[in-house]
TORSE-217290 format. One record per residue: residue number from 1; residue in one letter; x, y, z of N, C-alpha, C in turn. Coordinates in steps of 0.001 Angstrom, whole numbers, plus 500000, padded with zeros to 6 digits. Layout:
+-----+---------+--------+--------+--------+--------+--------+--------+--------+--------+--------+
! num ! residuo !   n.px !   n.py !   n.pz !  ca.px !  ca.py !  ca.pz !   c.px !   c.py !   c.pz !
+-----+---------+--------+--------+--------+--------+--------+--------+--------+--------+--------+
! NUM !       A !      X !      Y !      Z !      X !      Y !      Z !      X !      Y !      Z !
...
+-----+---------+--------+--------+--------+--------+--------+--------+--------+--------+--------+
//
This chain:
+-----+---------+--------+--------+--------+--------+--------+--------+--------+--------+--------+
! num ! residuo !   n.px !   n.py !   n.pz !  ca.px !  ca.py !  ca.pz !   c.px !   c.py !   c.pz !
+-----+---------+--------+--------+--------+--------+--------+--------+--------+--------+--------+
!   1 !       M ! 500849 ! 498829 ! 500000 ! 500000 ! 500000 ! 500000 ! 500896 ! 501236 ! 500000 !
!   2 !       L ! 500672 ! 502111 ! 499052 ! 501436 ! 503356 ! 498972 ! 500633 ! 504484 ! 499618 !
!   3 !       I ! 501320 ! 505270 ! 500435 ! 500685 ! 506418 ! 501084 ! 501148 ! 507671 ! 500356 !
!   4 !       D ! 500210 ! 508480 ! 499923 ! 500509 ! 509732 ! 499231 ! 500791 ! 510805 ! 500276 !
!   5 !       L ! 502047 ! 511240 ! 500348 ! 502458 ! 512193 ! 501379 ! 502079 ! 513635 ! 501051 !
!   6 !       T ! 501551 ! 513889 ! 499871 ! 501101 ! 515246 ! 499557 ! 499872 ! 515615 ! 500393 !
!   7 !       Q ! 499202 ! 514626 ! 500982 ! 498045 ! 514872 ! 501851 ! 498468 ! 515463 ! 503196 !
!   8 !       L ! 499767 ! 515504 ! 503454 ! 500277 ! 515955 ! 504755 ! 500655 ! 517434 ! 504784 !
!   9 !       E ! 500270 ! 518191 ! 503813 ! 500707 ! 519581 ! 503733 ! 500277 ! 520405 ! 504944 !
!  10 !       K ! 499070 ! 520213 ! 505444 ! 498571 ! 521050 ! 506538 ! 498366 ! 520275 ! 507826 !
!  11 !       D ! 497674 ! 519173 ! 507754 ! 497289 ! 518440 ! 508960 ! 498018 ! 517107 ! 509048 !
!  12 !       D ! 497962 ! 516532 ! 510244 ! 498454 ! 515174 ! 510440 ! 497563 ! 514220 ! 509658 !
!  13 !       L ! 498113 ! 513076 ! 509355 ! 497351 ! 512068 ! 508628 ! 497291 ! 510808 ! 509484 !
!  14 !       S ! 496090 ! 510350 ! 509768 ! 495896 ! 509104 ! 510519 ! 495374 ! 508046 ! 509563 !
!  15 !       I ! 495984 ! 506875 ! 509634 ! 495619 ! 505787 ! 508732 ! 495400 ! 504522 ! 509546 !
!  16 !       K ! 494338 ! 503822 ! 509251 ! 494085 ! 502492 ! 509798 ! 493932 ! 501560 ! 508604 !
!  17 !       H ! 494695 ! 500473 ! 508643 ! 494655 ! 499540 ! 507516 ! 494672 ! 498114 ! 508053 !
!  18 !       L ! 493890 ! 497257 ! 507427 ! 493831 ! 495849 ! 507809 ! 494335 ! 495015 ! 506638 !
!  19 !       Y ! 495436 ! 494295 ! 506874 ! 495923 ! 493343 ! 505885 ! 495227 ! 492015 ! 506157 !
!  20 !       P ! 494379 ! 491533 ! 505252 ! 493749 ! 490223 ! 505483 ! 494822 ! 489126 ! 505562 !
!  21 !       E ! 494452 ! 488025 ! 506173 ! 495377 ! 486907 ! 506316 ! 495913 ! 486478 ! 504952 !
!  22 !       N ! 497185 ! 486155 ! 504902 ! 497883 ! 485670 ! 503693 ! 498041 ! 486713 ! 502597 !
!  23 !       T ! 497884 ! 487997 ! 502905 ! 498099 ! 489015 ! 501866 ! 499423 ! 489745 ! 502045 !
!  24 !       L ! 500062 ! 489590 ! 503183 ! 501340 ! 490261 ! 503441 ! 502425 ! 489201 ! 503533 !
!  25 !       D ! 503314 ! 489178 ! 502557 ! 504380 ! 488192 ! 502508 ! 505576 ! 488709 ! 503312 !
!  26 !       L ! 505937 ! 487994 ! 504375 ! 507063 ! 488419 ! 505209 ! 508409 ! 488092 ! 504578 !
!  27 !       E ! 508391 ! 487425 ! 503428 ! 509600 ! 487078 ! 502678 ! 510562 ! 486260 ! 503529 !
!  28 !       D ! 509998 ! 485384 ! 504362 ! 510791 ! 484537 ! 505234 ! 510067 ! 483196 ! 505329 !
!  29 !       K ! 510745 ! 482116 ! 504995 ! 510103 ! 480799 ! 504977 ! 509740 ! 480320 ! 506381 !
!  30 !       E ! 510436 ! 480799 ! 507390 ! 510206 ! 480330 ! 508753 ! 509110 ! 481101 ! 509479 !
!  31 !       H ! 508735 ! 482284 ! 508980 ! 507721 ! 483108 ! 509632 ! 506609 ! 483432 ! 508649 !
!  32 !       T ! 505371 ! 483156 ! 509058 ! 504220 ! 483518 ! 508235 ! 503147 ! 484123 ! 509135 !
!  33 !       L ! 502320 ! 484967 ! 508560 ! 501227 ! 485558 ! 509330 ! 500162 ! 484511 ! 509605 !
!  34 !       A ! 499699 ! 484449 ! 510852 ! 498674 ! 483487 ! 511248 ! 497291 ! 484117 ! 511279 !
!  35 !       S ! 497237 ! 485436 ! 511237 ! 495952 ! 486132 ! 511279 ! 496076 ! 487428 ! 510488 !
!  36 !       S ! 494987 ! 488150 ! 510411 ! 495047 ! 489443 ! 509742 ! 495950 ! 490381 ! 510539 !
!  37 !       C ! 496455 ! 491396 ! 509876 ! 497393 ! 492337 ! 510491 ! 496732 ! 493717 ! 510540 !
!  38 !       N ! 496533 ! 494215 ! 511745 ! 495886 ! 495505 ! 511949 ! 496976 ! 496571 ! 512164 !
!  39 !       V ! 496961 ! 497606 ! 511335 ! 497976 ! 498660 ! 511392 ! 497288 ! 500003 ! 511586 !
!  40 !       S ! 497781 ! 500773 ! 512545 ! 497297 ! 502153 ! 512686 ! 498513 ! 503069 ! 512743 !
!  41 !       L ! 498447 ! 504158 ! 511975 ! 499575 ! 505082 ! 511822 ! 499126 ! 506519 ! 511992 !
!  42 !       T ! 500044 ! 507335 ! 512465 ! 499875 ! 508785 ! 512449 ! 501133 ! 509373 ! 511828 !
!  43 !       L ! 500944 ! 510216 ! 510807 ! 502061 ! 510855 ! 510125 ! 501979 ! 512358 ! 510320 !
!  44 !       R ! 503122 ! 512977 ! 510567 ! 503194 ! 514427 ! 510767 ! 504407 ! 514939 ! 509978 !
!  45 !       R ! 504191 ! 515972 ! 509175 ! 505267 ! 516522 ! 508350 ! 506088 ! 517545 ! 509133 !
!  46 !       R ! 507412 ! 517448 ! 508962 ! 508359 ! 518465 ! 509446 ! 509264 ! 518814 ! 508268 !
!  47 !       K ! 508891 ! 519812 ! 507502 ! 509568 ! 520189 ! 506260 ! 509593 ! 518981 ! 505326 !
!  48 !       T ! 510783 ! 518415 ! 505037 ! 510816 ! 517242 ! 504156 ! 510762 ! 515939 ! 504948 !
!  49 !       D ! 511006 ! 516002 ! 506252 ! 510947 ! 514799 ! 507093 ! 509503 ! 514521 ! 507505 !
!  50 !       I ! 509226 ! 513246 ! 507722 ! 507902 ! 512822 ! 508171 ! 508089 ! 512029 ! 509460 !
!  51 !       D ! 507414 ! 512462 ! 510530 ! 507388 ! 511675 ! 511765 ! 506259 ! 510666 ! 511647 !
!  52 !       L ! 506578 ! 509413 ! 511852 ! 505595 ! 508348 ! 511724 ! 505561 ! 507578 ! 513043 !
!  53 !       S ! 504386 ! 507485 ! 513632 ! 504211 ! 506630 ! 514810 ! 503094 ! 505657 ! 514490 !
!  54 !       G ! 503262 ! 504429 ! 514954 ! 502274 ! 503431 ! 514585 ! 502216 ! 502270 ! 515542 !
!  55 !       K ! 501245 ! 501415 ! 515267 ! 501047 ! 500210 ! 516057 ! 500630 ! 499087 ! 515114 !
!  56 !       I ! 501202 ! 497912 ! 515343 ! 500885 ! 496729 ! 514551 ! 500393 ! 495649 ! 515501 !
!  57 !       E ! 499295 ! 494998 ! 515132 ! 498759 ! 493882 ! 515908 ! 498502 ! 492723 ! 514964 !
!  58 !       T ! 499119 ! 491576 ! 515252 ! 498937 ! 490392 ! 514426 ! 499428 ! 489162 ! 515179 !
!  59 !       E ! 499327 ! 488009 ! 514542 ! 499879 ! 486760 ! 515056 ! 500777 ! 486169 ! 513980 !
!  60 !       V ! 501887 ! 485564 ! 514414 ! 502857 ! 485011 ! 513481 ! 503091 ! 483536 ! 513801 !
!  61 !       N ! 503103 ! 482698 ! 512751 ! 503466 ! 481287 ! 512890 ! 504971 ! 481155 ! 512745 !
!  62 !       L ! 505577 ! 480378 ! 513639 ! 506994 ! 480077 ! 513527 ! 507280 ! 478731 ! 514145 !
!  63 !       L ! 508535 ! 478334 ! 514161 ! 508935 ! 477038 ! 514679 ! 509665 ! 477197 ! 516003 !
!  64 !       C ! 509440 ! 476241 ! 516918 ! 510187 ! 476213 ! 518171 ! 511662 ! 475988 ! 517830 !
!  65 !       D ! 512541 ! 476736 ! 518457 ! 513968 ! 476632 ! 518174 ! 514569 ! 475302 ! 518620 !
!  66 !       R ! 513949 ! 474621 ! 519549 ! 514502 ! 473370 ! 520069 ! 513883 ! 472123 ! 519448 !
!  67 !       C ! 512541 ! 472088 ! 519314 ! 511884 ! 470852 ! 518862 ! 511212 ! 470990 ! 517494 !
!  68 !       L ! 511240 ! 472158 ! 516904 ! 510685 ! 472434 ! 515573 ! 509172 ! 472273 ! 515488 !
!  69 !       T ! 508478 ! 472354 ! 516619 ! 507021 ! 472330 ! 516645 ! 506487 ! 473682 ! 516180 !
!  70 !       D ! 505359 ! 473668 ! 515465 ! 504736 ! 474930 ! 515056 ! 504208 ! 475659 ! 516286 !
!  71 !       I ! 504516 ! 476948 ! 516385 ! 503989 ! 477778 ! 517465 ! 503463 ! 479078 ! 516875 !
!  72 !       K ! 502640 ! 479746 ! 517643 ! 502038 ! 481010 ! 517212 ! 502320 ! 482045 ! 518298 !
!  73 !       I ! 502826 ! 483205 ! 517895 ! 503061 ! 484287 ! 518857 ! 502214 ! 485494 ! 518477 !
!  74 !       V ! 501834 ! 486245 ! 519481 ! 501056 ! 487466 ! 519281 ! 502026 ! 488639 ! 519241 !
!  75 !       I ! 501837 ! 489500 ! 518259 ! 502660 ! 490705 ! 518148 ! 501753 ! 491912 ! 518302 !
!  76 !       A ! 502091 ! 492747 ! 519252 ! 501433 ! 494045 ! 519448 ! 502575 ! 495028 ! 519650 !
!  77 !       N ! 503002 ! 495650 ! 518575 ! 504230 ! 496433 ! 518574 ! 503960 ! 497897 ! 518231 !
!  78 !       K ! 504425 ! 498789 ! 519098 ! 504378 ! 500226 ! 518795 ! 505753 ! 500635 ! 518285 !
!  79 !       F ! 505769 ! 501590 ! 517362 ! 507044 ! 502035 ! 516803 ! 506960 ! 503497 ! 516385 !
!  80 !       N ! 508128 ! 504119 ! 516305 ! 508270 ! 505500 ! 515839 ! 509402 ! 505530 ! 514830 !
!  81 !       L ! 509161 ! 506154 ! 513697 ! 510160 ! 506265 ! 512653 ! 510222 ! 507695 ! 512145 !
!  82 !       I ! 511343 ! 508031 ! 511568 ! 511485 ! 509293 ! 510844 ! 511689 ! 508925 ! 509386 !
!  83 !       C ! 510819 ! 509423 ! 508527 ! 510879 ! 509124 ! 507097 ! 511547 ! 510288 ! 506382 !
!  84 !       L ! 512554 ! 509970 ! 505600 ! 513324 ! 510979 ! 504878 ! 513187 ! 510748 ! 503379 !
!  85 !       P ! 513307 ! 511813 ! 502593 ! 513269 ! 511619 ! 501141 ! 514504 ! 510857 ! 500671 !
!  86 !       E ! 514294 ! 509912 ! 499785 ! 515388 ! 509066 ! 499322 ! 516413 ! 509850 ! 498509 !
!  87 !       N ! 516011 ! 510927 ! 497884 ! 516954 ! 511699 ! 497074 ! 518011 ! 512409 ! 497919 !
!  88 !       N ! 517826 ! 512501 ! 499225 ! 518847 ! 513079 ! 500109 ! 519946 ! 512087 ! 500434 !
!  89 !       L ! 519766 ! 510847 ! 500049 ! 520720 ! 509800 ! 500356 ! 521714 ! 509687 ! 499216 !
!  90 !       N ! 522964 ! 509909 ! 499511 ! 524016 ! 509809 ! 498504 ! 524463 ! 508357 ! 498413 !
!  91 !       Q ! 524362 ! 507766 ! 497243 ! 524653 ! 506342 ! 497069 ! 526128 ! 506007 ! 497269 !
!  92 !       T ! 527027 ! 506971 ! 497123 ! 528455 ! 506667 ! 497225 ! 528974 ! 506780 ! 498654 !
!  93 !       D ! 528228 ! 507401 ! 499531 ! 528683 ! 507552 ! 500914 ! 528558 ! 506237 ! 501669 !
!  94 !       E ! 529599 ! 505938 ! 502459 ! 529490 ! 504807 ! 503368 ! 528845 ! 505316 ! 504639 !
!  95 !       L ! 527915 ! 504544 ! 505164 ! 527206 ! 504971 ! 506354 ! 527567 ! 504086 ! 507531 !
!  96 !       I ! 527883 ! 504714 ! 508643 ! 528040 ! 504006 ! 509898 ! 526936 ! 504544 ! 510791 !
!  97 !       L ! 525967 ! 503679 ! 511083 ! 524794 ! 504107 ! 511819 ! 524952 ! 503857 ! 513309 !
!  98 !       E ! 524531 ! 504823 ! 514075 ! 524466 ! 504661 ! 515514 ! 523053 ! 504218 ! 515873 !
!  99 !       R ! 522838 ! 503796 ! 517125 ! 521537 ! 503279 ! 517552 ! 520409 ! 504274 ! 517287 !
! 100 !       R ! 520638 ! 505562 ! 517587 ! 519583 ! 506554 ! 517415 ! 519266 ! 506814 ! 515944 !
! 101 !       E ! 520142 ! 506359 ! 515045 ! 519929 ! 506581 ! 513619 ! 519260 ! 505398 ! 512922 !
! 102 !       L ! 518918 ! 504361 ! 513663 ! 518339 ! 503175 ! 513044 ! 516840 ! 503289 ! 512833 !
! 103 !       D ! 516209 ! 504255 ! 513415 ! 514761 ! 504395 ! 513321 ! 514370 ! 505302 ! 512159 !
! 104 !       F ! 514930 ! 505016 ! 511001 ! 514652 ! 505797 ! 509802 ! 514066 ! 504907 ! 508720 !
! 105 !       C ! 513273 ! 505503 ! 507871 ! 512847 ! 504859 ! 506638 ! 512896 ! 505938 ! 505560 !
! 106 !       F ! 512757 ! 505525 ! 504322 ! 512888 ! 506475 ! 503225 ! 511663 ! 506410 ! 502321 !
! 107 !       Y ! 511341 ! 507551 ! 501740 ! 510241 ! 507610 ! 500778 ! 510750 ! 508222 ! 499489 !
! 108 !       Q ! 509989 ! 507973 ! 498425 ! 510400 ! 508414 ! 497105 ! 509200 ! 509024 ! 496393 !
! 109 !       N ! 509393 ! 510161 ! 495740 ! 508343 ! 510827 ! 494954 ! 507079 ! 511075 ! 495768 !
! 110 !       D ! 507235 ! 511499 ! 497011 ! 506103 ! 511766 ! 497912 ! 505189 ! 510557 ! 498096 !
! 111 !       K ! 505757 ! 509357 ! 498008 ! 505013 ! 508119 ! 498248 ! 505805 ! 507277 ! 499256 !
! 112 !       L ! 505072 ! 506786 ! 500244 ! 505677 ! 505954 ! 501288 ! 505082 ! 504554 ! 501185 !
! 113 !       N ! 505936 ! 503537 ! 501099 ! 505476 ! 502161 ! 500958 ! 505195 ! 501574 ! 502344 !
! 114 !       L ! 503941 ! 501468 ! 502697 ! 503536 ! 500959 ! 504005 ! 503868 ! 499475 ! 504161 !
! 115 !       D ! 503754 ! 498706 ! 503097 ! 504008 ! 497269 ! 503171 ! 505418 ! 496983 ! 503696 !
! 116 !       D ! 506406 ! 497691 ! 503170 ! 507792 ! 497472 ! 503593 ! 507986 ! 497802 ! 505066 !
! 117 !       I ! 507364 ! 498881 ! 505511 ! 507488 ! 499282 ! 506918 ! 506850 ! 498236 ! 507825 !
! 118 !       V ! 505672 ! 497761 ! 507460 ! 504964 ! 496766 ! 508282 ! 505758 ! 495470 ! 508356 !
! 119 !       K ! 506271 ! 494995 ! 507221 ! 507083 ! 493769 ! 507210 ! 508302 ! 493913 ! 508119 !
! 120 !       E ! 508973 ! 495035 ! 508001 ! 510171 ! 495270 ! 508816 ! 509831 ! 495299 ! 510304 !
! 121 !       Q ! 508757 ! 495968 ! 510667 ! 508386 ! 496073 ! 512079 ! 507950 ! 494721 ! 512650 !
! 122 !       I ! 507301 ! 493896 ! 511847 ! 506933 ! 492553 ! 512304 ! 508196 ! 491728 ! 512534 !
! 123 !       Q ! 509119 ! 491777 ! 511591 ! 510375 ! 491021 ! 511743 ! 511142 ! 491475 ! 512983 !
! 124 !       L ! 511153 ! 492777 ! 513247 ! 511858 ! 493291 ! 514423 ! 511171 ! 492895 ! 515728 !
! 125 !       A ! 509873 ! 492657 ! 515687 ! 509123 ! 492312 ! 516893 ! 509204 ! 490821 ! 517245 !
! 126 !       I ! 509653 ! 489999 ! 516301 ! 509762 ! 488558 ! 516569 ! 510948 ! 488327 ! 517507 !
! 127 !       P ! 510727 ! 487618 ! 518616 ! 511824 ! 487386 ! 519564 ! 512957 ! 486571 ! 518933 !
! 128 !       M ! 514151 ! 486741 ! 519478 ! 515305 ! 486000 ! 518981 ! 515189 ! 484515 ! 519304 !
! 129 !       S ! 514632 ! 484186 ! 520461 ! 514469 ! 482801 ! 520883 ! 512978 ! 482482 ! 520936 !
! 130 !       N ! 512584 ! 481445 ! 520226 ! 511182 ! 481055 ! 520161 ! 511040 ! 479629 ! 520665 !
! 131 !       L ! 510398 ! 479474 ! 521811 ! 510219 ! 478154 ! 522399 ! 508739 ! 477846 ! 522553 !
! 132 !       C ! 508368 ! 476570 ! 522343 ! 506979 ! 476161 ! 522504 ! 506576 ! 476214 ! 523971 !
! 133 !       K ! 507526 ! 475948 ! 524867 ! 507331 ! 476090 ! 526307 ! 508698 ! 476318 ! 526940 !
! 134 !       E ! 508692 ! 476908 ! 528103 ! 509936 ! 477306 ! 528759 ! 510906 ! 476134 ! 528941 !
! 135 !       N ! 510376 ! 474957 ! 529276 ! 511230 ! 473801 ! 529556 ! 511246 ! 472801 ! 528393 !
! 136 !       C ! 511183 ! 473281 ! 527172 ! 511202 ! 472422 ! 525994 ! 512489 ! 471599 ! 525991 !
! 137 !       L ! 512355 ! 470282 ! 525783 ! 513505 ! 469376 ! 525805 ! 514197 ! 469257 ! 524452 !
! 138 !       G ! 513536 ! 469657 ! 523399 ! 514145 ! 469631 ! 522077 ! 514104 ! 468263 ! 521429 !
! 139 !       L ! 515030 ! 468045 ! 520503 ! 515122 ! 466794 ! 519760 ! 516344 ! 466010 ! 520211 !
! 140 !       C ! 516256 ! 464680 ! 520133 ! 517412 ! 463834 ! 520424 ! 518462 ! 464095 ! 519346 !
! 141 !       S ! 519685 ! 464293 ! 519746 ! 520741 ! 464602 ! 518773 ! 521150 ! 463387 ! 517952 !
! 142 !       Q ! 520730 ! 462185 ! 518386 ! 521115 ! 460979 ! 517648 ! 520005 ! 460487 ! 516732 !
! 143 !       C ! 518760 ! 460410 ! 517234 ! 517683 ! 459835 ! 516414 ! 516654 ! 460861 ! 515944 !
! 144 !       G ! 516637 ! 462066 ! 516538 ! 515710 ! 463111 ! 516114 ! 514350 ! 463048 ! 516773 !
! 145 !       Q ! 514158 ! 462159 ! 517748 ! 512885 ! 462036 ! 518465 ! 512591 ! 463322 ! 519238 !
! 146 !       D ! 511341 ! 463771 ! 519183 ! 510909 ! 464921 ! 519981 ! 510831 ! 464466 ! 521439 !
! 147 !       L ! 511725 ! 464959 ! 522264 ! 511813 ! 464515 ! 523651 ! 510687 ! 465049 ! 524526 !
! 148 !       N ! 509890 ! 465967 ! 524014 ! 508710 ! 466430 ! 524735 ! 507587 ! 465398 ! 524649 !
! 149 !       Q ! 507558 ! 464617 ! 523576 ! 506501 ! 463629 ! 523372 ! 506818 ! 462298 ! 524039 !
! 150 !       K ! 508048 ! 461813 ! 523857 ! 508468 ! 460585 ! 524537 ! 509984 ! 460515 ! 524568 !
! 151 !       K ! 510479 ! 459779 ! 525546 ! 511913 ! 459600 ! 525700 ! 512381 ! 458559 ! 524698 !
! 152 !       C ! 513505 ! 458792 ! 524088 ! 514015 ! 457834 ! 523102 ! 514903 ! 456799 ! 523794 !
! 153 !       D ! 515294 ! 455758 ! 523042 ! 516103 ! 454675 ! 523592 ! 517578 ! 454820 ! 523251 !
! 154 !       C ! 517973 ! 455967 ! 522760 ! 519370 ! 456175 ! 522398 ! 520223 ! 456202 ! 523668 !
! 155 !       S ! 521415 ! 455647 ! 523551 ! 522298 ! 455672 ! 524721 ! 522987 ! 457025 ! 524768 !
! 156 !       S ! 523068 ! 457540 ! 525939 ! 523757 ! 458823 ! 526100 ! 525190 ! 458593 ! 526541 !
! 157 !       K ! 525624 ! 457320 ! 526466 ! 526977 ! 456968 ! 526886 ! 528007 ! 457287 ! 525821 !
! 158 !       D ! 527583 ! 457454 ! 524580 ! 528534 ! 457787 ! 523521 ! 529006 ! 459214 ! 523724 !
! 159 !       I ! 530203 ! 459328 ! 524277 ! 530738 ! 460644 ! 524594 ! 531836 ! 460968 ! 523593 !
! 160 !       D ! 531763 ! 462161 ! 523098 ! 532795 ! 462646 ! 522189 ! 534133 ! 462595 ! 522927 !
! 161 !       P ! 535138 ! 461971 ! 522340 ! 536431 ! 461838 ! 523034 ! 537061 ! 463184 ! 523411 !
! 162 !       R ! 536678 ! 464225 ! 522736 ! 537235 ! 465542 ! 523078 ! 536734 ! 466015 ! 524438 !
! 163 !       W ! 535606 ! 465450 ! 524913 ! 535032 ! 465841 ! 526197 ! 535401 ! 464857 ! 527320 !
! 164 !       S ! 536192 ! 463866 ! 527039 ! 536505 ! 462836 ! 528030 ! 537223 ! 463402 ! 529250 !
! 165 !       A ! 538043 ! 464405 ! 529064 ! 538742 ! 465004 ! 530208 ! 537737 ! 465614 ! 531189 !
! 166 !       L ! 536693 ! 466216 ! 530697 ! 535670 ! 466780 ! 531579 ! 534875 ! 465673 ! 532271 !
! 167 !       T ! 534649 ! 464579 ! 531582 ! 533939 ! 463445 ! 532178 ! 534764 ! 462858 ! 533321 !
! 168 !       D ! 536069 ! 462729 ! 533107 ! 536957 ! 462225 ! 534160 ! 536958 ! 463164 ! 535354 !
! 169 !       L ! 536964 ! 464447 ! 535105 ! 536946 ! 465438 ! 536181 ! 535641 ! 465352 ! 536975 !
! 170 !       K ! 534545 ! 465141 ! 536289 ! 533246 ! 464998 ! 536950 ! 533225 ! 463767 ! 537851 !
! 171 !       K ! 533847 ! 462672 ! 537390 ! 533890 ! 461447 ! 538196 ! 534730 ! 461639 ! 539456 !
! 172 !       K ! 535786 ! 462450 ! 539382 ! 536641 ! 462707 ! 540547 ! 535882 ! 463425 ! 541657 !
! 173 !       F ! 534963 ! 464321 ! 541265 ! 534248 ! 465112 ! 542265 ! 533032 ! 464398 ! 542833 !
! 174 !       K ! 532705 ! 463221 ! 542342 ! 531565 ! 462478 ! 542871 ! 531932 ! 461677 ! 544083 !
+-----+---------+--------+--------+--------+--------+--------+--------+--------+--------+--------+
//
């Protein structure tokens, strides 16, 4: 969805948009939208810069990092961005960004692409560690059995010889 920024000449612009389920591609095979995505934005012009504040509410399907079970997380993320015209960006300059400079987006020809902003904000809101439950046991490293469902019969006695010194040390302290 493209937002026409010429509407911002005098007043703030408030936008509410609903992305129906399966219409917003997160461009990531591991993360997909599980429900519709509700977006509300307020845009305010400051000369050529645009202050954008918004909120995204949706659910995302992903995999547990330990056992690869499908899980669903709820995202309710507020964000603030400063939108700058893309023509102010010199393509030959190398940029070293500081933390306070990361909250920027760019627009071109007085049009702002809302889809890109929403995708980025959803990706940023997904936690680094995704577990189906706090005490998830994961998969057996030998047979691949989901240890949350049942215990496997693999022997845990096969110890990598590189760790044998630690095993000997553990036996000394018992």
